[in-house]
C-alpha positions in Angstrom: 143.3 114.6 55.2 146.7 115.1 55.0 148.8 114.7 58.0 146.5 112.7 60.0 145.5 108.9 59.2 141.4 108.1 60.4 140.3 105.1 61.7 138.2 104.4 58.7 137.1 100.9 60.1 135.3 102.4 63.2 133.7 105.0 60.9 132.0 102.3 59.4 131.2 99.9 62.5 129.3 103.3 63.4 127.8 103.6 60.6 126.3 100.4 60.2 125.6 100.5 64.2 123.2 103.4 63.9 121.5 101.9 61.0 122.7 104.1 58.2 123.5 102.5 54.6 125.9 104.2 52.9 123.2 105.5 50.4 121.2 107.3 53.8 124.5 108.3 55.3 125.8 109.9 51.9 122.4 111.9 51.7 122.7 113.1 55.3 125.9 114.3 54.7 125.6 115.8 51.2 127.9 113.9 49.3 127.5 110.9 46.5 127.5 107.0 48.1 130.2 106.2 46.4 132.3 108.5 47.9 131.4 107.1 51.4 132.4 103.7 50.3 136.0 105.6 49.2 136.0 106.9 53.0 135.1 103.5 54.6 138.1 102.0 52.4 140.6 104.9 53.4 140.3 106.7 50.6 141.3 111.0 51.2 138.6 112.7 53.3 138.8 116.3 53.9 138.6 117.5 57.6 135.2 119.5 56.7 133.7 116.2 55.6 134.9 113.9 58.2 133.8 116.4 60.8 129.7 116.3 59.4 130.1 112.7 59.3 131.6 112.5 63.0 129.2 114.7 64.1 125.6 113.1 62.4 127.2 109.7 64.0 127.5 111.7 67.2 131.1 111.5 68.4 134.3 113.9 67.9 136.7 113.8 65.2 139.1 113.2 67.8 138.5 109.8 68.3 138.6 108.6 64.5 142.1 110.4 64.0 145.1 107.8 64.6 149.0 108.4 65.0 
């Protein structure tokens, strides 16, 4: 995501708290499990995918954006 950073550690913590493995979360998002791993390490994620991921986690994108 260009221009904005996101709190990838928070994303990972919430995914785990809700009981999703990287594999099950990837399946729900329609992406490869390796993509979840990369996203949780802070690598690039599109706004659309971040939006889908946060929707599945029951939060808003804004909660994950940092300055």
